[in-house]
FIKOLZA-1660 file (N, C-alpha, C; in steps of 0.1 Angstrom, whole numbers, plus 5000, padded with zeros to 4 digits):
% residues 241
   i   px   py   pz ch aa at
   1 5171 5049 5018  A  M  N
   1 5159 5042 5013  A  M CA
   1 5150 5051 5005  A  M  C
   2 5144 5046 4995  A  V  N
   2 5134 5054 4987  A  V CA
   2 5122 5046 4986  A  V  C
   3 5111 5052 4984  A  L  N
   3 5098 5046 4979  A  L CA
   3 5096 5049 4965  A  L  C
   4 5095 5039 4957  A  K  N
   4 5092 5041 4942  A  K CA
   4 5078 5037 4940  A  K  C
   5 5070 5046 4934  A  V  N
   5 5056 5044 4930  A  V CA
   5 5056 5040 4916  A  V  C
   6 5053 5027 4913  A  I  N
   6 5052 5023 4899  A  I CA
   6 5039 5028 4893  A  I  C
   7 5028 5026 4901  A  N  N
   7 5015 5031 4897  A  N CA
   7 5006 5030 4910  A  N  C
   8 4996 5039 4910  A  S  N
   8 4988 5039 4922  A  S CA
   8 4974 5044 4919  A  S  C
   9 4966 5035 4914  A  N  N
   9 4952 5038 4911  A  N CA
   9 4944 5025 4907  A  N  C
  10 4932 5026 4903  A  S  N
  10 4924 5014 4900  A  S CA
  10 4929 5007 4888  A  S  C
  11 4938 5013 4880  A  A  N
  11 4944 5006 4869  A  A CA
  11 4955 4997 4873  A  A  C
  12 4961 4999 4885  A  G  N
  12 4971 4990 4889  A  G CA
  12 4979 4997 4900  A  G  C
  13 4984 4988 4910  A  N  N
  13 4992 4993 4921  A  N CA
  13 5004 4985 4923  A  N  C
  14 5015 4993 4924  A  G  N
  14 5028 4987 4926  A  G CA
  14 5038 4997 4933  A  G  C
  15 5045 4992 4943  A  Y  N
  15 5054 5001 4950  A  Y CA
  15 5067 4993 4954  A  Y  C
  16 5078 5000 4956  A  I  N
  16 5090 4994 4959  A  I CA
  16 5097 5002 4970  A  I  C
  17 5101 4996 4981  A  L  N
  17 5110 5002 4991  A  L CA
  17 5124 4997 4988  A  L  C
  18 5133 5006 4986  A  E  N
  18 5146 5002 4980  A  E CA
  18 5157 5010 4985  A  E  C
  19 5169 5004 4988  A  N  N
  19 5181 5011 4989  A  N CA
  19 5191 5004 4980  A  N  C
  20 5204 5007 4981  A  D  N
  20 5214 5001 4972  A  D CA
  20 5216 4986 4973  A  D  C
  21 5212 4981 4985  A  Q  N
  21 5214 4966 4987  A  Q CA
  21 5202 4958 4985  A  Q  C
  22 5190 4962 4987  A  E  N
  22 5179 4953 4987  A  E CA
  22 5166 4961 4984  A  E  C
  23 5156 4954 4981  A  A  N
  23 5143 4960 4977  A  A CA
  23 5132 4951 4982  A  A  C
  24 5121 4957 4986  A  L  N
  24 5108 4950 4990  A  L CA
  24 5098 4955 4980  A  L  C
  25 5092 4945 4973  A  L  N
  25 5081 4948 4964  A  L CA
  25 5068 4948 4972  A  L  C
  26 5060 4959 4971  A  I  N
  26 5047 4959 4977  A  I CA
  26 5036 4960 4967  A  I  C
  27 5028 4950 4966  A  E  N
  27 5018 4948 4956  A  E CA
  27 5024 4944 4942  A  E  C
  28 5016 4937 4934  A  G  N
  28 5020 4933 4921  A  G CA
  28 5009 4935 4911  A  G  C
  29 5003 4947 4912  A  G  N
  29 4992 4950 4903  A  G CA
  29 4995 4957 4890  A  G  C
  30 5007 4957 4886  A  V  N
  30 5012 4963 4874  A  V CA
  30 5019 4953 4865  A  V  C
  31 5021 4956 4853  A  K  N
  31 5029 4946 4844  A  K CA
  31 5043 4944 4850  A  K  C
  32 5047 4931 4849  A  F  N
  32 5060 4928 4854  A  F CA
  32 5071 4936 4847  A  F  C
  33 5069 4939 4834  A  S  N
  33 5079 4947 4827  A  S CA
  33 5081 4961 4834  A  S  C
  34 5070 4966 4839  A  L  N
  34 5072 4979 4846  A  L CA
  34 5079 4978 4860  A  L  C
  35 5077 4966 4866  A  I  N
  35 5084 4963 4879  A  I CA
  35 5099 4962 4876  A  I  C
  36 5102 4955 4865  A  K  N
  36 5117 4953 4861  A  K CA
  36 5123 4967 4858  A  K  C
  37 5116 4975 4851  A  Q  N
  37 5121 4988 4848  A  Q CA
  37 5124 4996 4860  A  Q  C
  38 5114 4996 4870  A  A  N
  38 5116 5004 4882  A  A CA
  38 5128 4999 4890  A  A  C
  39 5131 4986 4889  A  L  N
  39 5143 4980 4896  A  L CA
  39 5155 4982 4888  A  L  C
  40 5155 4989 4877  A  N  N
  40 5166 4990 4868  A  N CA
  40 5171 4976 4864  A  N  C
  41 5162 4967 4863  A  F  N
  41 5164 4953 4858  A  F CA
  41 5173 4945 4868  A  F  C
  42 5174 4949 4880  A  N  N
  42 5182 4942 4890  A  N CA
  42 5172 4934 4899  A  N  C
  43 5167 4924 4894  A  I  N
  43 5157 4916 4901  A  I CA
  43 5163 4909 4913  A  I  C
  44 5176 4906 4912  A  S  N
  44 5183 4899 4923  A  S CA
  44 5183 4906 4936  A  S  C
  45 5181 4919 4936  A  K  N
  45 5181 4926 4949  A  K CA
  45 5168 4926 4956  A  K  C
  46 5157 4920 4950  A  V  N
  46 5144 4919 4956  A  V CA
  46 5144 4908 4966  A  V  C
  47 5142 4912 4979  A  S  N
  47 5141 4902 4990  A  S CA
  47 5128 4895 4990  A  S  C
  48 5117 4901 4985  A  G  N
  48 5104 4894 4985  A  G CA
  48 5093 4904 4981  A  G  C
  49 5081 4899 4980  A  C  N
  49 5070 4907 4976  A  C CA
  49 5058 4904 4985  A  C  C
  50 5052 4915 4991  A  I  N
  50 5040 4914 4999  A  I CA
  50 5028 4919 4991  A  I  C
  51 5017 4912 4993  A  I  N
  51 5005 4915 4985  A  I CA
  51 4993 4916 4995  A  I  C
  52 4985 4926 4994  A  T  N
  52 4974 4928 5003  A  T CA
  52 4962 4919 5001  A  T  C
  53 4959 4917 4988  A  H  N
  53 4947 4909 4985  A  H CA
  53 4947 4905 4970  A  H  C
  54 4937 4897 4966  A  E  N
  54 4938 4891 4953  A  E CA
  54 4931 4898 4941  A  E  C
  55 4926 4910 4943  A  H  N
  55 4921 4918 4932  A  H CA
  55 4932 4921 4922  A  H  C
  56 4929 4921 4909  A  K  N
  56 4939 4921 4899  A  K CA
  56 4947 4934 4899  A  K  C
  57 4941 4945 4903  A  D  N
  57 4949 4957 4903  A  D CA
  57 4959 4958 4914  A  D  C
  58 4960 4946 4922  A  H  N
  58 4970 4945 4932  A  H CA
  58 4979 4932 4930  A  H  C
  59 4975 4924 4921  A  C  N
  59 4983 4911 4920  A  C CA
  59 4983 4905 4906  A  C  C
  60 4980 4913 4896  A  C  N
  60 4980 4907 4882  A  C CA
  60 4993 4901 4877  A  C  C
  61 5004 4906 4883  A  S  N
  61 5017 4900 4878  A  S CA
  61 5023 4890 4887  A  S  C
  62 5015 4885 4897  A  V  N
  62 5021 4876 4907  A  V CA
  62 5027 4863 4900  A  V  C
  63 5021 4858 4890  A  K  N
  63 5027 4846 4883  A  K CA
  63 5041 4849 4877  A  K  C
  64 5042 4861 4871  A  D  N
  64 5055 4865 4866  A  D CA
  64 5065 4868 4877  A  D  C
  65 5060 4873 4888  A  I  N
  65 5069 4876 4900  A  I CA
  65 5075 4863 4905  A  I  C
  66 5066 4853 4907  A  T  N
  66 5071 4840 4912  A  T CA
  66 5080 4833 4902  A  T  C
  67 5077 4834 4889  A  S  N
  67 5085 4828 4879  A  S CA
  67 5099 4834 4878  A  S  C
  68 5100 4847 4883  A  A  N
  68 5113 4853 4883  A  A CA
  68 5121 4850 4896  A  A  C
  69 5116 4841 4904  A  G  N
  69 5123 4836 4916  A  G CA
  69 5121 4844 4928  A  G  C
  70 5111 4853 4928  A  I  N
  70 5108 4862 4940  A  I CA
  70 5097 4855 4948  A  I  C
  71 5100 4854 4961  A  K  N
  71 5090 4849 4971  A  K CA
  71 5079 4859 4973  A  K  C
  72 5067 4854 4974  A  V  N
  72 5055 4862 4976  A  V CA
  72 5049 4859 4990  A  V  C
  73 5045 4869 4997  A  Y  N
  73 5040 4867 5011  A  Y CA
  73 5026 4874 5011  A  Y  C
  74 5016 4866 5015  A  A  N
  74 5002 4871 5016  A  A CA
  74 4994 4862 5025  A  A  C
  75 4982 4865 5028  A  S  N
  75 4974 4856 5036  A  S CA
  75 4970 4844 5029  A  S  C
  76 4966 4833 5036  A  A  N
  76 4962 4821 5030  A  A CA
  76 4950 4823 5021  A  A  C
  77 4941 4832 5025  A  G  N
  77 4929 4835 5017  A  G CA
  77 4933 4842 5004  A  G  C
  78 4943 4851 5005  A  T  N
  78 4947 4858 4993  A  T CA
  78 4954 4848 4983  A  T  C
  79 4963 4840 4989  A  I  N
  79 4970 4830 4980  A  I CA
  79 4960 4821 4973  A  I  C
  80 4950 4816 4980  A  K  N
  80 4939 4808 4974  A  K CA
  80 4933 4816 4962  A  K  C
  81 4931 4829 4964  A  G  N
  81 4924 4837 4954  A  G CA
  81 4933 4839 4942  A  G  C
  82 4946 4837 4943  A  F  N
  82 4954 4838 4931  A  F CA
  82 4950 4828 4920  A  F  C
  83 4946 4816 4924  A  G  N
  83 4941 4807 4915  A  G CA
  83 4951 4797 4909  A  G  C
  84 4963 4797 4914  A  F  N
  84 4973 4788 4910  A  F CA
  84 4983 4785 4922  A  F  C
  85 4991 4775 4921  A  D  N
  85 5000 4771 4931  A  D CA
  85 5014 4775 4928  A  D  C
  86 5022 4778 4938  A  S  N
  86 5037 4780 4936  A  S CA
  86 5044 4777 4948  A  S  C
  87 5056 4771 4947  A  H  N
  87 5064 4769 4959  A  H CA
  87 5070 4782 4965  A  H  C
  88 5068 4793 4958  A  R  N
  88 5073 4805 4963  A  R CA
  88 5063 4813 4970  A  R  C
  89 5050 4808 4972  A  F  N
  89 5040 4814 4980  A  F CA
  89 5043 4811 4995  A  F  C
  90 5042 4821 5003  A  N  N
  90 5043 4820 5017  A  N CA
  90 5031 4826 5024  A  N  C
  91 5023 4818 5031  A  A  N
  91 5011 4822 5038  A  A CA
  91 5016 4828 5051  A  A  C
  92 5011 4840 5054  A  V  N
  92 5015 4847 5067  A  V CA
  92 5002 4850 5074  A  V  C
  93 5003 4852 5087  A  T  N
  93 4992 4852 5096  A  T CA
  93 4991 4866 5103  A  T  C
  94 4979 4871 5104  A  S  N
  94 4976 4884 5110  A  S CA
  94 4982 4884 5124  A  S  C
  95 4990 4895 5127  A  G  N
  95 4996 4897 5140  A  G CA
  95 5009 4890 5143  A  G  C
  96 5014 4882 5133  A  K  N
  96 5026 4874 5135  A  K CA
  96 5037 4880 5126  A  K  C
  97 5048 4884 5132  A  M  N
  97 5058 4890 5124  A  M CA
  97 5066 4880 5116  A  M  C
  98 5070 4884 5104  A  F  N
  98 5079 4876 5095  A  F CA
  98 5089 4885 5090  A  F  C
  99 5100 4880 5085  A  Q  N
  99 5112 4888 5080  A  Q CA
  99 5114 4884 5066  A  Q  C
 100 5117 4895 5058  A  V  N
 100 5120 4894 5044  A  V CA
 100 5133 4902 5042  A  V  C
 101 5144 4896 5041  A  G  N
 101 5157 4903 5041  A  G CA
 101 5158 4911 5054  A  G  C
 102 5161 4924 5053  A  S  N
 102 5162 4932 5065  A  S CA
 102 5149 4939 5069  A  S  C
 103 5138 4935 5062  A  F  N
 103 5125 4941 5065  A  F CA
 103 5117 4931 5075  A  F  C
 104 5113 4937 5086  A  K  N
 104 5105 4930 5096  A  K CA
 104 5090 4934 5094  A  K  C
 105 5081 4925 5091  A  I  N
 105 5068 4928 5087  A  I CA
 105 5057 4922 5096  A  I  C
 106 5047 4929 5100  A  I  N
 106 5036 4924 5107  A  I CA
 106 5023 4926 5099  A  I  C
 107 5016 4916 5094  A  P  N
 107 5004 4918 5087  A  P CA
 107 4992 4920 5097  A  P  C
 108 4982 4927 5093  A  F  N
 108 4970 4929 5101  A  F CA
 108 4958 4929 5092  A  F  C
 109 4946 4925 5098  A  D  N
 109 4934 4924 5089  A  D CA
 109 4928 4937 5087  A  D  C
 110 4922 4938 5075  A  V  N
 110 4915 4951 5071  A  V CA
 110 4901 4947 5065  A  V  C
 111 4894 4957 5061  A  Q  N
 111 4880 4955 5057  A  Q CA
 111 4878 4958 5043  A  Q  C
 112 4877 4947 5034  A  H  N
 112 4876 4948 5020  A  H CA
 112 4868 4937 5015  A  H  C
 113 4862 4938 5003  A  D  N
 113 4854 4927 4997  A  D CA
 113 4861 4917 4990  A  D  C
 114 4869 4909 4998  A  C  N
 114 4877 4898 4992  A  C CA
 114 4881 4889 5003  A  C  C
 115 4890 4879 4999  A  N  N
 115 4894 4868 5009  A  N CA
 115 4905 4873 5017  A  N  C
 116 4903 4875 5030  A  E  N
 116 4914 4877 5040  A  E CA
 116 4924 4888 5036  A  E  C
 117 4920 4900 5034  A  P  N
 117 4929 4911 5030  A  P CA
 117 4937 4915 5042  A  P  C
 118 4949 4920 5039  A  F  N
 118 4959 4925 5049  A  F CA
 118 4963 4939 5047  A  F  C
 119 4967 4946 5057  A  G  N
 119 4976 4958 5057  A  G CA
 119 4989 4953 5063  A  G  C
 120 4999 4961 5062  A  Y  N
 120 5012 4957 5067  A  Y CA
 120 5019 4968 5074  A  Y  C
 121 5026 4964 5086  A  L  N
 121 5035 4973 5093  A  L CA
 121 5049 4968 5090  A  L  C
 122 5057 4976 5084  A  I  N
 122 5070 4973 5079  A  I CA
 122 5081 4980 5086  A  I  C
 123 5090 4973 5092  A  N  N
 123 5101 4980 5098  A  N CA
 123 5115 4977 5091  A  N  C
 124 5122 4987 5089  A  H  N
 124 5136 4986 5084  A  H CA
 124 5144 4996 5091  A  H  C
 125 5157 4993 5093  A  P  N
 125 5166 5003 5101  A  P CA
 125 5166 5017 5095  A  P  C
 126 5165 5018 5081  A  E  N
 126 5166 5031 5075  A  E CA
 126 5152 5039 5075  A  E  C
 127 5141 5032 5075  A  T  N
 127 5128 5038 5074  A  T CA
 127 5121 5039 5087  A  T  C
 128 5125 5031 5097  A  G  N
 128 5117 5030 5109  A  G CA
 128 5105 5022 5106  A  G  C
 129 5094 5025 5113  A  N  N
 129 5081 5018 5111  A  N CA
 129 5073 5025 5100  A  N  C
 130 5070 5017 5090  A  V  N
 130 5062 5021 5078  A  V CA
 130 5049 5014 5078  A  V  C
 131 5038 5022 5078  A  L  N
 131 5025 5016 5077  A  L CA
 131 5020 5016 5062  A  L  C
 132 5016 5004 5057  A  F  N
 132 5011 5003 5044  A  F CA
 132 4996 4999 5045  A  F  C
 133 4987 5008 5041  A  L  N
 133 4973 5005 5043  A  L CA
 133 4965 5010 5031  A  L  C
 134 4958 5000 5024  A  T  N
 134 4950 5003 5012  A  T CA
 134 4938 4994 5012  A  T  C
 135 4928 4998 5004  A  D  N
 135 4916 4990 5001  A  D CA
 135 4910 4984 5014  A  D  C
 136 4906 4994 5022  A  T  N
 136 4898 4991 5034  A  T CA
 136 4890 5003 5037  A  T  C
 137 4878 5000 5042  A  Y  N
 137 4869 5012 5045  A  Y CA
 137 4870 5017 5059  A  Y  C
 138 4877 5010 5068  A  Y  N
 138 4881 5015 5081  A  Y CA
 138 4892 5007 5087  A  Y  C
 139 4897 5012 5098  A  V  N
 139 4908 5004 5104  A  V CA
 139 4905 5004 5119  A  V  C
 140 4905 4992 5125  A  K  N
 140 4902 4990 5139  A  K CA
 140 4914 4990 5148  A  K  C
 141 4926 4993 5143  A  Y  N
 141 4938 4993 5151  A  Y CA
 141 4944 5007 5151  A  Y  C
 142 4952 5010 5161  A  T  N
 142 4961 5021 5161  A  T CA
 142 4975 5016 5162  A  T  C
 143 4985 5024 5159  A  F  N
 143 4999 5020 5158  A  F CA
 143 5008 5029 5165  A  F  C
 144 5018 5023 5172  A  K  N
 144 5028 5032 5180  A  K CA
 144 5040 5034 5171  A  K  C
 145 5046 5045 5174  A  D  N
 145 5060 5048 5169  A  D CA
 145 5061 5047 5153  A  D  C
 146 5051 5052 5147  A  L  N
 146 5051 5053 5132  A  L CA
 146 5061 5063 5127  A  L  C
 147 5069 5060 5117  A  N  N
 147 5078 5070 5110  A  N CA
 147 5074 5074 5096  A  N  C
 148 5067 5065 5089  A  N  N
 148 5062 5068 5076  A  N CA
 148 5049 5061 5074  A  N  C
 149 5040 5067 5067  A  I  N
 149 5027 5062 5064  A  I CA
 149 5023 5062 5049  A  I  C
 150 5019 5051 5044  A  I  N
 150 5014 5050 5030  A  I CA
 150 5000 5045 5031  A  I  C
 151 4990 5054 5028  A  I  N
 151 4976 5052 5032  A  I CA
 151 4967 5056 5020  A  I  C
 152 4957 5048 5019  A  E  N
 152 4947 5051 5009  A  E CA
 152 4938 5063 5013  A  E  C
 153 4936 5071 5003  A  A  N
 153 4925 5082 5004  A  A CA
 153 4918 5082 4991  A  A  C
 154 4909 5072 4989  A  N  N
 154 4904 5069 4976  A  N CA
 154 4894 5079 4971  A  N  C
 155 4885 5085 4980  A  Y  N
 155 4875 5093 4975  A  Y CA
 155 4871 5104 4985  A  Y  C
 156 4864 5114 4980  A  S  N
 156 4858 5124 4989  A  S CA
 156 4843 5121 4990  A  S  C
 157 4837 5121 5002  A  E  N
 157 4823 5118 5003  A  E CA
 157 4815 5128 4995  A  E  C
 158 4818 5140 4995  A  D  N
 158 4811 5150 4988  A  D CA
 158 4811 5148 4973  A  D  C
 159 4823 5145 4967  A  I  N
 159 4824 5143 4953  A  I CA
 159 4817 5130 4949  A  I  C
 160 4818 5120 4957  A  L  N
 160 4811 5107 4954  A  L CA
 160 4796 5109 4954  A  L  C
 161 4791 5117 4963  A  E  N
 161 4776 5119 4965  A  E CA
 161 4771 5127 4953  A  E  C
 162 4779 5137 4948  A  D  N
 162 4775 5145 4937  A  D CA
 162 4778 5140 4923  A  D  C
 163 4785 5129 4923  A  G  N
 163 4790 5124 4910  A  G CA
 163 4779 5115 4903  A  G  C
 164 4783 5108 4892  A  G  N
 164 4774 5101 4884  A  G CA
 164 4773 5086 4887  A  G  C
 165 4778 5082 4898  A  Y  N
 165 4777 5068 4902  A  Y CA
 165 4763 5064 4906  A  Y  C
 166 4759 5052 4901  A  G  N
 166 4746 5047 4906  A  G CA
 166 4747 5042 4920  A  G  C
 167 4736 5038 4926  A  D  N
 167 4736 5034 4940  A  D CA
 167 4745 5022 4943  A  D  C
 168 4744 5012 4934  A  W  N
 168 4752 4999 4936  A  W CA
 168 4767 5003 4937  A  W  C
 169 4772 5010 4927  A  L  N
 169 4786 5013 4926  A  L CA
 169 4790 5022 4937  A  L  C
 170 4782 5032 4940  A  K  N
 170 4785 5041 4952  A  K CA
 170 4786 5033 4965  A  K  C
 171 4777 5024 4967  A  N  N
 171 4777 5016 4979  A  N CA
 171 4789 5007 4980  A  N  C
 172 4793 5002 4968  A  R  N
 172 4805 4993 4967  A  R CA
 172 4818 5001 4971  A  R  C
 173 4819 5013 4966  A  V  N
 173 4830 5022 4970  A  V CA
 173 4831 5024 4985  A  V  C
 174 4819 5028 4990  A  I  N
 174 4818 5031 5004  A  I CA
 174 4822 5019 5013  A  I  C
 175 4818 5007 5009  A  K  N
 175 4821 4995 5017  A  K CA
 175 4834 4988 5013  A  K  C
 176 4842 4994 5005  A  S  N
 176 4855 4987 5002  A  S CA
 176 4867 4996 5001  A  S  C
 177 4865 5009 5002  A  H  N
 177 4877 5018 5001  A  H CA
 177 4876 5029 5011  A  H  C
 178 4888 5035 5014  A  M  N
 178 4889 5045 5025  A  M CA
 178 4886 5059 5019  A  M  C
 179 4877 5066 5025  A  S  N
 179 4874 5079 5021  A  S CA
 179 4885 5089 5027  A  S  C
 180 4885 5101 5022  A  L  N
 180 4893 5111 5028  A  L CA
 180 4890 5113 5043  A  L  C
 181 4877 5114 5046  A  G  N
 181 4872 5116 5060  A  G CA
 181 4877 5105 5069  A  G  C
 182 4876 5092 5065  A  T  N
 182 4881 5081 5073  A  T CA
 182 4896 5081 5074  A  T  C
 183 4903 5085 5064  A  C  N
 183 4917 5086 5064  A  C CA
 183 4921 5097 5075  A  C  C
 184 4914 5108 5075  A  K  N
 184 4917 5118 5085  A  K CA
 184 4914 5113 5099  A  K  C
 185 4903 5106 5101  A  D  N
 185 4900 5100 5114  A  D CA
 185 4911 5091 5119  A  D  C
 186 4916 5082 5110  A  F  N
 186 4926 5073 5113  A  F CA
 186 4939 5080 5118  A  F  C
 187 4943 5090 5110  A  L  N
 187 4955 5098 5113  A  L CA
 187 4953 5105 5127  A  L  C
 188 4941 5110 5129  A  R  N
 188 4939 5117 5142  A  R CA
 188 4940 5107 5154  A  R  C
 189 4937 5095 5152  A  A  N
 189 4937 5085 5162  A  A CA
 189 4951 5079 5166  A  A  C
 190 4961 5083 5157  A  N  N
 190 4974 5077 5159  A  N CA
 190 4984 5089 5163  A  N  C
 191 4994 5085 5170  A  D  N
 191 5005 5094 5174  A  D CA
 191 5014 5097 5162  A  D  C
 192 5014 5109 5157  A  L  N
 192 5021 5112 5145  A  L CA
 192 5034 5120 5148  A  L  C
 193 5038 5121 5160  A  R  N
 193 5049 5130 5164  A  R CA
 193 5062 5126 5157  A  R  C
 194 5064 5113 5154  A  K  N
 194 5076 5108 5148  A  K CA
 194 5075 5106 5133  A  K  C
 195 5063 5109 5127  A  V  N
 195 5061 5106 5113  A  V CA
 195 5068 5116 5104  A  V  C
 196 5075 5111 5094  A  N  N
 196 5082 5119 5084  A  N CA
 196 5073 5121 5072  A  N  C
 197 5070 5110 5065  A  N  N
 197 5062 5111 5053  A  N CA
 197 5048 5105 5055  A  N  C
 198 5038 5111 5049  A  I  N
 198 5025 5105 5047  A  I CA
 198 5023 5105 5032  A  I  C
 199 5021 5094 5026  A  V  N
 199 5019 5092 5011  A  V CA
 199 5005 5087 5009  A  V  C
 200 4997 5095 5002  A  L  N
 200 4983 5092 4999  A  L CA
 200 4983 5084 4986  A  L  C
 201 4977 5072 4986  A  I  N
 201 4977 5063 4975  A  I CA
 201 4963 5059 4971  A  I  C
 202 4962 5054 4959  A  H  N
 202 4950 5048 4953  A  H CA
 202 4938 5058 4953  A  H  C
 203 4941 5070 4948  A  L  N
 203 4930 5080 4947  A  L CA
 203 4922 5076 4935  A  L  C
 204 4909 5078 4936  A  S  N
 204 4899 5075 4926  A  S CA
 204 4901 5086 4915  A  S  C
 205 4900 5082 4902  A  D  N
 205 4901 5091 4891  A  D CA
 205 4890 5101 4891  A  D  C
 206 4878 5096 4895  A  S  N
 206 4866 5105 4893  A  S CA
 206 4861 5110 4906  A  S  C
 207 4865 5105 4918  A  N  N
 207 4859 5109 4931  A  N CA
 207 4869 5115 4941  A  N  C
 208 4880 5120 4935  A  S  N
 208 4890 5126 4944  A  S CA
 208 4895 5139 4939  A  S  C
 209 4903 5147 4947  A  D  N
 209 4909 5159 4943  A  D CA
 209 4923 5159 4949  A  D  C
 210 4933 5156 4941  A  A  N
 210 4946 5154 4947  A  A CA
 210 4951 5166 4954  A  A  C
 211 4950 5178 4949  A  I  N
 211 4955 5190 4955  A  I CA
 211 4948 5193 4968  A  I  C
 212 4935 5191 4968  A  K  N
 212 4928 5193 4981  A  K CA
 212 4931 5183 4991  A  K  C
 213 4932 5170 4987  A  F  N
 213 4935 5160 4997  A  F CA
 213 4949 5162 5003  A  F  C
 214 4959 5166 4995  A  Q  N
 214 4972 5169 5000  A  Q CA
 214 4972 5180 5010  A  Q  C
 215 4965 5191 5006  A  Q  N
 215 4965 5203 5014  A  Q CA
 215 4958 5200 5028  A  Q  C
 216 4947 5193 5027  A  D  N
 216 4939 5190 5039  A  D CA
 216 4947 5182 5049  A  D  C
 217 4954 5171 5044  A  I  N
 217 4962 5162 5053  A  I CA
 217 4974 5170 5058  A  I  C
 218 4980 5178 5050  A  K  N
 218 4992 5186 5054  A  K CA
 218 4988 5195 5065  A  K  C
 219 4977 5203 5063  A  E  N
 219 4973 5212 5074  A  E CA
 219 4969 5205 5087  A  E  C
 220 4963 5193 5086  A  M  N
 220 4959 5186 5097  A  M CA
 220 4971 5180 5105  A  M  C
 221 4981 5175 5098  A  T  N
 221 4991 5167 5104  A  T CA
 221 5005 5174 5106  A  T  C
 222 5007 5185 5098  A  C  N
 222 5020 5192 5097  A  C CA
 222 5031 5182 5093  A  C  C
 223 5028 5172 5086  A  C  N
 223 5038 5162 5081  A  C CA
 223 5041 5165 5066  A  C  C
 224 5051 5158 5061  A  N  N
 224 5054 5159 5047  A  N CA
 224 5044 5150 5040  A  N  C
 225 5035 5156 5032  A  V  N
 225 5024 5148 5026  A  V CA
 225 5026 5148 5011  A  V  C
 226 5025 5137 5005  A  T  N
 226 5027 5135 4990  A  T CA
 226 5015 5127 4985  A  T  C
 227 5010 5130 4973  A  V  N
 227 5000 5122 4966  A  V CA
 227 5008 5114 4956  A  V  C
 228 5006 5100 4957  A  A  N
 228 5014 5091 4948  A  A CA
 228 5010 5093 4934  A  A  C
 229 5019 5093 4925  A  Y  N
 229 5017 5092 4911  A  Y CA
 229 5027 5083 4904  A  Y  C
 230 5024 5080 4892  A  K  N
 230 5032 5070 4884  A  K CA
 230 5047 5075 4883  A  K  C
 231 5056 5065 4885  A  N  N
 231 5070 5067 4883  A  N CA
 231 5076 5077 4893  A  N  C
 232 5070 5079 4904  A  Q  N
 232 5075 5088 4915  A  Q CA
 232 5085 5081 4923  A  Q  C
 233 5095 5089 4928  A  V  N
 233 5105 5084 4937  A  V CA
 233 5105 5094 4949  A  V  C
 234 5103 5088 4961  A  I  N
 234 5102 5097 4973  A  I CA
 234 5113 5092 4983  A  I  C
 235 5122 5101 4988  A  P  N
 235 5131 5098 4999  A  P CA
 235 5123 5093 5011  A  P  C
 236 5127 5081 5016  A  F  N
 236 5119 5075 5026  A  F CA
 236 5127 5070 5038  A  F  C
 237 5131 5080 5046  A  L  N
 237 5140 5077 5058  A  L CA
 237 5132 5079 5071  A  L  C
 238 5138 5075 5082  A  K  N
 238 5132 5076 5095  A  K CA
 238 5129 5091 5099  A  K  C
 239 5138 5099 5095  A  T  N
 239 5136 5114 5097  A  T CA
 239 5138 5121 5084  A  T  C
 240 5136 5134 5084  A  P  N
 240 5138 5142 5072  A  P CA
 240 5153 5144 5069  A  P  C
 241 5162 5141 5078  A  F  N
 241 5176 5144 5076  A  F CA
 241 5185 5132 5074  A  F  C
% end
C-alpha cells in the first residue's frame, strides 16, 4: 500500500491509499484530471471516496467523481453542503463503521466552521489503523492501536502572531485549523508505540515552516515523519518492513 498526495494545502486537498488491487480516494479538493493522473487513469480500481467536509478545497471535484461512477461517503451535513443530489452519495454517521472495498472506516466528529465535518479512522490489512485528521482546531478523542497518522499541522502560533493577518482572519484560522502546538498535544495524548508514519498535511503557505514542523514532530515522536507535498508517494504499511 502507498499513500499518494495529489495536493495538500489551501489550494486543494486530495489523497489516495492504493495497492495493486484497489484504491480509496480521500478528499476531492483537486481537479478530477489530477485524480485520474494519480490513478494512472485506472478509475475502476477506486472502491470509493471519503470527504471530510464541503469546503471547496476538499470537495470541488465531487460532481466529476460521482459522474465517473465512484461512490462518495460523507456526513449528511456535508452532502447537503455539496448543493446537488446524486444516487452515489452515501451518508455515514459518526462512530458507526462502514466498509468500502477492503477498507473499514469509522467517521468521527471534528471542530471546523462548516456542516458536520468528520475525521476518519481507516483500517486495511496492509496499513493497519490509519488516522486521517484535517481542518479541526482540536480533537476530543484518543485512538488505540494506531499504525499510521495523516494529520493537519496548519500553522505555528508564533508565525501567525507575527505575520500580517488581520484580527478577523487570524481568529478564523485559530478557530478552524490545527496548530503545530495542538498537533503535538494530540500526538502526546495517544499511544504511538505502533505508529510507522506520521504525515503532516495542509500546512499554511504563510504561517508554517515545513522543515521545523517535521523536525519538531520527529524529535518528539521518534516516528517516520513526512510533510506532504504535491505528487508525493509514501510507502504506507503497518510496519516499516
